[in-house]
C-alpha positions as CSV (number, residue, x, y, z in Angstrom):
1,M,-18.1,48.0,-5.0
2,K,-16.2,45.1,-3.3
3,E,-14.0,42.8,-5.2
4,I,-12.7,39.3,-4.1
5,I,-11.1,36.3,-5.5
6,M,-13.0,33.2,-5.7
7,C,-11.0,29.7,-6.0
8,Y,-12.7,26.6,-6.9
9,Q,-11.5,23.3,-6.0
10,G,-11.0,20.4,-8.4
11,E,-9.5,17.1,-7.7
12,M,-9.4,17.9,-3.8
13,A,-13.2,17.5,-3.8
14,L,-12.6,13.7,-4.3
15,K,-10.5,13.3,-1.2
16,G,-13.2,12.0,1.2
17,L,-12.1,11.8,4.8
18,N,-8.8,13.4,3.9
19,R,-10.3,16.4,2.2
20,A,-10.1,18.7,5.3
21,T,-6.3,18.0,5.5
22,F,-5.9,19.2,1.9
23,E,-8.2,22.2,2.3
24,S,-6.2,23.3,5.4
25,V,-2.7,23.2,3.4
26,L,-4.3,25.0,0.6
27,S,-5.8,27.8,2.9
28,K,-2.4,28.1,4.5
29,S,-0.7,28.4,1.1
30,L,-3.1,31.0,-0.1
31,R,-2.6,33.1,3.1
32,W,1.2,32.8,2.6
33,R,1.1,34.0,-1.1
34,V,-0.8,37.2,-0.2
35,K,0.7,37.9,3.1
36,D,3.0,40.8,2.2
37,L,0.3,42.5,0.0
38,G,-2.0,43.7,2.7
39,K,-4.6,42.4,4.8
40,F,-6.5,39.7,3.3
41,Q,-9.0,37.1,4.8
42,V,-9.0,33.6,3.4
43,Y,-11.9,31.5,4.2
44,K,-13.8,28.5,2.7
45,A,-17.6,28.1,2.0
46,Q,-19.6,25.6,-0.3
47,S,-16.3,24.1,-1.7
48,T,-14.8,27.5,-2.7
49,M,-12.0,29.4,-1.1
50,Y,-12.3,33.1,-1.0
51,V,-9.4,35.6,-0.8
52,E,-11.0,38.8,0.4
53,P,-9.2,42.1,0.7
54,R,-9.7,43.8,4.1
55,D,-7.8,47.1,3.8
56,E,-6.8,49.6,1.3
57,E,-3.3,48.2,0.7
58,A,-4.9,44.7,-0.1
59,E,-7.5,46.2,-2.5
60,A,-4.6,48.1,-4.3
61,N,-2.7,44.9,-4.7
62,M,-5.6,42.9,-6.0
63,E,-3.8,42.4,-9.6
64,E,-0.8,41.0,-7.9
65,A,-2.8,38.8,-5.4
66,Y,-4.7,37.2,-8.4
67,D,-1.5,36.5,-10.2
68,R,-0.1,34.7,-7.3
69,V,-3.2,32.8,-6.5
70,S,-3.4,31.7,-10.0
71,K,-0.1,29.8,-9.5
72,V,-1.4,28.0,-6.4
73,F,-1.6,24.2,-7.1
74,G,-5.0,22.7,-5.9
75,L,-7.3,25.2,-7.6
76,A,-9.2,24.1,-10.7
77,A,-10.5,27.4,-11.5
78,L,-10.6,31.1,-10.1
79,S,-12.3,34.3,-10.9
80,R,-12.2,37.9,-9.7
81,A,-15.8,38.7,-8.6
82,A,-17.8,41.7,-7.5
83,V,-19.8,41.1,-4.3
84,C,-23.2,42.6,-3.5
85,D,-26.4,42.1,-1.5
86,K,-28.7,39.1,-2.4
87,N,-31.3,41.0,-4.1
88,I,-32.1,41.4,-7.9
89,D,-31.7,45.3,-7.8
90,A,-28.2,45.1,-6.1
91,I,-27.2,42.3,-8.6
92,K,-28.2,44.3,-11.6
93,A,-26.4,47.5,-10.5
94,T,-23.2,45.5,-9.5
95,A,-23.2,43.8,-12.9
96,E,-23.5,47.0,-14.9
97,E,-20.9,48.7,-12.8
98,Y,-18.5,45.8,-12.8
99,L,-18.9,44.3,-16.3
100,G,-20.6,47.2,-18.2
101,P,-17.3,48.8,-19.4
102,I,-16.3,45.4,-21.0
103,L,-19.8,44.8,-22.4
104,R,-19.6,48.1,-24.4
105,N,-16.8,46.6,-26.5
106,L,-18.5,43.4,-27.3
107,K,-21.2,42.1,-29.5
108,T,-22.6,38.9,-27.8
109,F,-23.0,37.8,-24.2
110,K,-25.1,35.3,-22.2
111,V,-26.0,35.1,-18.5
112,E,-25.4,32.1,-16.3
113,A,-26.8,31.8,-12.7
114,K,-26.1,29.5,-9.8
115,R,-28.4,29.7,-6.9
116,A,-26.7,27.9,-3.9
117,D,-28.8,29.6,-1.6
118,K,-32.3,28.1,-2.2
119,S,-34.0,30.9,0.0
120,F,-33.3,33.4,-2.8
121,P,-36.7,34.1,-4.6
122,L,-35.7,33.9,-8.1
123,K,-34.7,30.6,-9.4
124,S,-31.6,30.4,-11.8
125,P,-33.5,30.7,-15.1
126,E,-35.6,33.6,-13.8
127,L,-32.5,35.4,-12.6
128,C,-30.7,34.9,-16.1
129,R,-33.8,36.4,-17.7
130,E,-34.0,39.4,-15.2
131,L,-30.3,40.2,-15.5
132,G,-30.2,39.4,-19.3
133,G,-33.0,41.8,-20.0
134,F,-31.5,44.5,-17.7
135,L,-28.1,44.4,-19.5
136,L,-29.7,44.5,-22.9
137,S,-31.6,47.6,-22.0
138,K,-28.2,49.3,-21.0
139,H,-26.3,47.9,-24.1
140,P,-28.8,47.7,-26.9
141,H,-26.1,46.8,-29.4
142,L,-25.7,43.5,-27.6
143,R,-27.5,40.1,-28.5
144,V,-27.8,37.0,-26.6
145,D,-25.7,34.0,-27.9
146,V,-26.1,30.9,-25.7
147,H,-23.6,28.8,-27.8
148,H,-20.6,31.0,-28.6
149,P,-20.8,34.4,-26.6
150,D,-18.0,36.9,-26.6
151,I,-18.6,36.9,-22.8
152,V,-20.4,34.8,-20.1
153,V,-21.8,37.0,-17.2
154,M,-21.9,34.7,-14.3
155,V,-24.0,35.3,-11.1
156,E,-23.7,33.0,-8.0
157,V,-26.1,33.5,-5.1
158,R,-24.4,32.0,-2.0
159,D,-24.6,31.9,1.8
160,Y,-22.5,35.2,2.2
161,G,-23.8,37.2,-0.7
162,A,-24.2,37.5,-4.4
163,Y,-21.1,37.4,-6.6
164,V,-20.9,38.7,-10.2
165,H,-18.0,37.8,-12.4
166,G,-17.0,37.0,-16.0
167,P,-16.1,33.3,-17.0
168,K,-14.0,31.2,-14.6
169,V,-10.3,31.1,-15.6
170,P,-8.5,27.7,-15.4
171,G,-6.2,27.4,-12.3
172,A,-3.1,25.6,-11.7
173,G,-4.8,22.4,-11.0
174,G,-3.2,19.4,-9.1
175,L,-2.9,19.2,-5.4
176,P,-1.5,21.7,-2.8
177,V,2.2,21.8,-2.4
178,G,3.1,19.7,0.6
179,T,0.3,17.4,0.7
180,S,2.2,14.7,-0.9
181,G,5.5,15.0,1.0
182,R,8.9,16.5,0.2
183,A,11.4,15.5,-2.4
184,I,14.6,17.0,-3.9
185,T,14.9,18.1,-7.6
186,M,18.2,17.5,-9.5
187,L,18.2,21.1,-10.9
188,S,20.9,21.2,-13.6
189,G,20.2,24.3,-15.4
190,G,18.8,22.9,-18.7
191,I,15.1,23.1,-20.1
192,D,14.1,19.9,-18.5
193,S,14.5,19.9,-14.8
194,P,12.5,23.1,-13.9
195,V,9.5,21.5,-15.9
196,A,10.0,18.2,-13.9
197,A,9.9,20.2,-10.7
198,W,6.8,22.1,-11.9
199,Y,5.0,18.8,-12.7
200,M,5.9,17.1,-9.4
201,A,5.0,20.2,-7.3
202,R,1.6,20.0,-9.1
203,R,1.1,16.6,-7.6
204,G,1.5,18.0,-4.1
205,L,5.3,17.6,-3.6
206,A,7.1,20.3,-1.5
207,L,10.5,20.6,-3.4
208,H,14.0,21.7,-2.6
209,H,16.7,21.6,-5.3
210,I,20.2,20.4,-5.6
211,H,22.7,21.5,-8.1
212,F,26.3,20.4,-8.7
213,A,28.9,23.0,-9.7
214,S,32.3,22.3,-10.9
215,P,34.4,25.4,-10.9
216,P,36.6,26.5,-12.8
217,Y,35.0,24.3,-15.4
218,T,31.7,25.9,-14.5
219,S,31.3,29.5,-14.0
220,Q,29.5,31.7,-11.3
221,A,27.3,32.8,-14.1
222,A,26.0,29.1,-14.6
223,Q,25.3,28.8,-10.8
224,D,23.4,32.2,-10.9
225,K,21.5,30.9,-13.8
226,V,20.3,27.9,-11.7
227,R,19.4,30.0,-8.9
228,D,17.2,32.1,-11.3
229,L,15.6,29.0,-12.4
230,A,14.7,28.1,-8.9
231,R,13.3,31.7,-8.4
232,L,11.2,31.4,-11.6
233,I,9.5,28.2,-10.4
234,A,9.2,29.3,-6.7
235,P,5.7,31.0,-7.4
236,Y,4.5,27.5,-8.3
237,T,6.6,25.2,-6.1
238,G,6.8,27.4,-3.0
239,N,9.8,28.5,-1.0
240,C,12.9,26.2,-1.1
241,V,16.5,25.9,-0.4
242,L,18.9,25.3,-3.4
243,Y,21.7,23.1,-2.3
244,V,25.0,23.9,-4.5
245,V,27.4,21.1,-4.2
246,P,31.1,21.8,-5.0
247,Y,31.6,18.8,-7.3
248,T,34.9,19.6,-8.9
249,T,37.1,17.1,-7.0
250,P,34.9,14.0,-7.3
251,Q,34.3,14.7,-11.0
252,E,38.0,15.1,-11.8
253,Y,38.6,11.9,-9.9
254,I,36.1,9.8,-12.0
255,R,37.5,11.5,-15.1
256,D,41.1,10.3,-14.1
257,N,40.2,6.9,-12.8
258,A,37.2,5.6,-14.8
259,P,36.8,4.1,-18.3
260,D,36.0,6.8,-20.6
261,V,32.8,5.3,-22.0
262,L,31.4,4.8,-18.5
263,F,32.0,8.2,-17.3
264,T,28.6,9.8,-17.6
265,V,26.7,7.0,-15.7
266,L,29.5,6.8,-13.1
267,M,29.1,10.5,-12.5
268,R,25.3,10.4,-12.5
269,R,25.5,7.6,-9.8
270,S,27.9,9.7,-7.7
271,M,25.6,12.7,-8.0
272,M,22.6,10.4,-6.9
273,R,24.5,9.1,-3.8
274,I,25.3,12.8,-2.7
275,A,21.7,13.9,-3.3
276,N,20.5,10.9,-1.4
277,R,22.5,11.9,1.6
278,I,21.3,15.5,1.5
279,A,17.7,14.4,1.0
280,K,17.9,12.2,4.1
281,E,19.2,15.0,6.1
282,I,16.1,16.9,5.4
283,D,13.6,14.1,5.4
284,A,13.0,14.3,1.7
285,K,11.4,10.9,0.4
286,A,12.3,11.0,-3.1
287,L,14.6,12.4,-5.8
288,V,13.2,14.2,-9.0
289,T,14.9,14.3,-12.3
290,G,14.3,15.7,-15.7
291,E,15.3,12.8,-17.7
292,S,13.5,11.7,-20.7
293,L,13.8,8.2,-22.0
294,A,16.5,7.8,-24.6
295,Q,17.2,11.6,-25.0
296,V,20.7,11.2,-24.4
297,A,23.1,8.3,-23.7
298,S,22.8,8.6,-20.1
299,Q,19.1,8.1,-20.3
300,T,18.7,4.8,-22.0
301,L,16.9,2.1,-20.1
302,Y,20.2,0.4,-19.3
303,A,21.9,3.6,-18.0
304,L,18.9,4.5,-16.0
305,A,18.7,1.1,-14.3
306,C,22.4,1.5,-13.4
307,T,21.9,5.1,-12.1
308,D,18.9,4.1,-9.9
309,A,20.8,1.4,-8.3
310,A,23.3,3.7,-6.8
311,Q,21.0,4.8,-4.0
312,D,17.6,3.7,-2.2
313,L,15.2,6.6,-2.7
314,P,12.4,6.6,-5.3
315,V,13.5,8.5,-8.5
316,L,10.7,10.4,-9.9
317,R,10.8,11.3,-13.6
318,P,7.7,13.0,-14.8
319,L,9.1,13.7,-18.3
320,I,10.1,10.2,-19.0
321,G,7.6,9.8,-21.9
322,M,7.8,13.4,-23.2
323,D,9.8,14.6,-26.2
324,K,11.8,17.7,-26.3
325,S,9.1,19.8,-28.2
326,E,6.5,18.9,-25.4
327,I,8.8,19.8,-22.6
328,T,9.6,23.1,-24.2
329,V,6.0,24.0,-24.5
330,V,5.6,23.7,-20.7
331,A,8.9,25.5,-20.1
332,R,7.6,28.5,-22.1
333,K,4.3,28.3,-20.3
334,I,5.9,28.6,-16.8
335,G,8.5,31.0,-17.8
336,T,11.7,29.2,-17.5
337,F,12.6,28.6,-21.2
338,E,14.5,31.8,-22.0
339,T,16.6,31.3,-18.8
340,S,17.3,27.7,-19.3
341,I,18.8,28.4,-22.8
342,L,21.2,30.8,-21.6
343,P,24.7,29.5,-22.9
344,F,26.5,28.8,-19.5
345,E,28.4,25.5,-18.7
346,D,26.8,22.7,-16.9
347,C,28.9,20.1,-15.1
348,C,26.9,17.3,-16.7
349,T,28.4,18.4,-20.1
350,I,32.0,18.8,-19.3
351,F,34.3,15.8,-19.6
352,T,31.6,14.1,-21.7
353,P,33.2,11.3,-23.8
354,P,32.7,11.3,-27.6
355,H,31.2,7.8,-27.5
356,P,29.5,7.0,-24.2
357,K,28.3,3.5,-23.7
358,T,24.5,3.3,-24.1
359,K,23.9,-0.3,-22.8
360,P,26.2,-0.4,-19.6
361,T,25.6,-3.2,-17.2
362,L,25.4,-2.9,-13.4
363,A,28.3,-5.3,-13.0
364,E,30.8,-3.4,-15.1
365,I,29.7,-0.2,-13.5
366,E,30.2,-1.6,-9.9
367,A,33.5,-3.0,-11.0
368,A,34.6,0.5,-12.3
369,E,33.6,2.0,-8.9
370,A,35.6,-0.7,-7.1
371,A,38.7,0.5,-8.8
372,M,38.0,4.0,-7.4
373,P,38.3,3.6,-3.7
374,G,38.7,7.2,-2.9
375,L,35.4,8.4,-4.4
376,A,33.3,7.6,-1.4
377,A,35.3,10.1,0.8
378,L,35.2,12.7,-1.8
379,E,31.4,12.4,-2.2
380,E,31.0,12.7,1.7
381,Q,33.3,15.9,1.6
382,A,31.3,17.3,-1.3
383,A,28.0,16.8,0.7
384,A,29.4,18.3,3.9
385,D,30.6,21.6,2.0
386,V,27.2,22.1,0.3
387,E,26.2,25.8,0.1
388,R,22.5,26.5,1.0
389,I,20.6,29.4,-0.8
390,R,17.1,30.3,0.2
391,I,14.7,31.0,-2.5
392,D,11.5,33.0,-1.2
393,M,8.8,33.3,-3.8
394,R,7.6,36.5,-2.3
395,D,11.0,38.1,-2.1
396,Q,13.3,37.3,-5.0
397,K,16.3,39.1,-3.4
398,Q,16.2,37.3,0.1
399,E,18.5,34.4,0.1
400,D,20.2,34.2,3.4
401,D,18.0,33.4,6.4
402,L,16.8,29.8,6.4
403,S,15.4,29.9,10.0
404,E,11.8,30.5,9.0
405,L,11.6,28.8,5.8
406,E,8.1,27.4,4.9
407,D,7.0,25.3,1.8
408,F,4.3,27.7,0.7
C-alpha cells in the first residue's frame, strides 16, 4: 500500500493570472520542507499538491513530513491518503487495509466520494454505496450516520489514481511565504512579537527578525530565549536571520539625556531607525511589531504616531486590535507561549520610567531628540555592529552559514 500527502489549495485558487506564481512558490516551499527526509516528489494536479515518497527513507519519515507540511502557509487542508488503481475492487481492498483498524474502534461512519475522472464507470453516489456496503460487511458493528459520523471515509478518483483517506485536516491557510515580499519583525522576547510574525508570514511575508540586546542589563540567557523563539516559529515562517543589535550605548545615552517621561517613545523611535537601516540593507519593505493598541504607554495612539514618524517604512501591526488573552491563545497554538514567559530581561523594560507620558506630541519628541546630537552616530554604530544568527527550520542547531539561506 502506497501512502502520500494530499495538499489542497484555498485562497490561492482565487489568484487568477497570478496563480501559477503562487503555486510555484508553494511547490518550492514544500520541496524544501521535506528535502532532508528522503526522496519526495512534489507535483500538482487538479488544484491539489501531492507530496509523494519515492524511497524507503521518505516512507519511514512520513509522520515528520506530514507535520512539516501542515505548517506550510498556502494550504487550506491536507490529508494522508492511500493510493490504488482506479477500480472498485482495489478501492475496497485499500480502504479496508488503510482504515479498517480505525473502523474497528468506532461506531458510525459514512462514505463520501469525488469522481474527478469522469471516465470512471461508477458515479459518486454509486461508489459511496458500493464501498459503504463493503465496509459494513467487514465491520457489522458499524452503522451509517450521514449527519454526525465518527469518521468520514473519503474516496477521490483522480487522473493518476484513486485516493482513500479519512477527513481532511485544516491546513495552515494563508498564502505561501515569500509571495508578499520581505519584512523584518521586531522580536522582543515577549508573547506578542512571535505571534505577530506568525500572522504576517501567513499573509505571505518572508521574515527576518531584529532583536535589541543591552548587556549587562540584559543577559545572554535573554538573547538565547529570543533565538529559541525564532526557531519555534521557523517551521511556519521559513528560514531567517536573527539580527541582534548591541543597544546598550544608545539606550544609556537616551536615559542620561532625555526627559524621563519621554524615554520609552524616544527609545522606540531609535530602535525603529536602526531597524529601518538594516531592513533597507536586505531589501525588506516593511517592519512588523507585536504592538496592541493601548496595551502599554508606548502603544497609545499618540505614542504610535510619534514612533511611526521616526522612519519611512510601513509598520505592520497585525495584533493592533487584539487583547492579551486572544494573543495568548495563538501563542499557545504555535508553541511559543512557554518560551515567551521565561523570566529573562528585555531591553524594552529596563530604565522604564514610573509614569511615562501617554500623549506625547511629535514636536516635543523631536525637540528632545534635537537635544541629543550624539544619538545618530551611536545608532549608526549599533547597526554596523549587529550580530547575524542563521535560523534554519530543518536544523535547529545550525546557525553560522548564511551563504545559502532561503526563505522556505
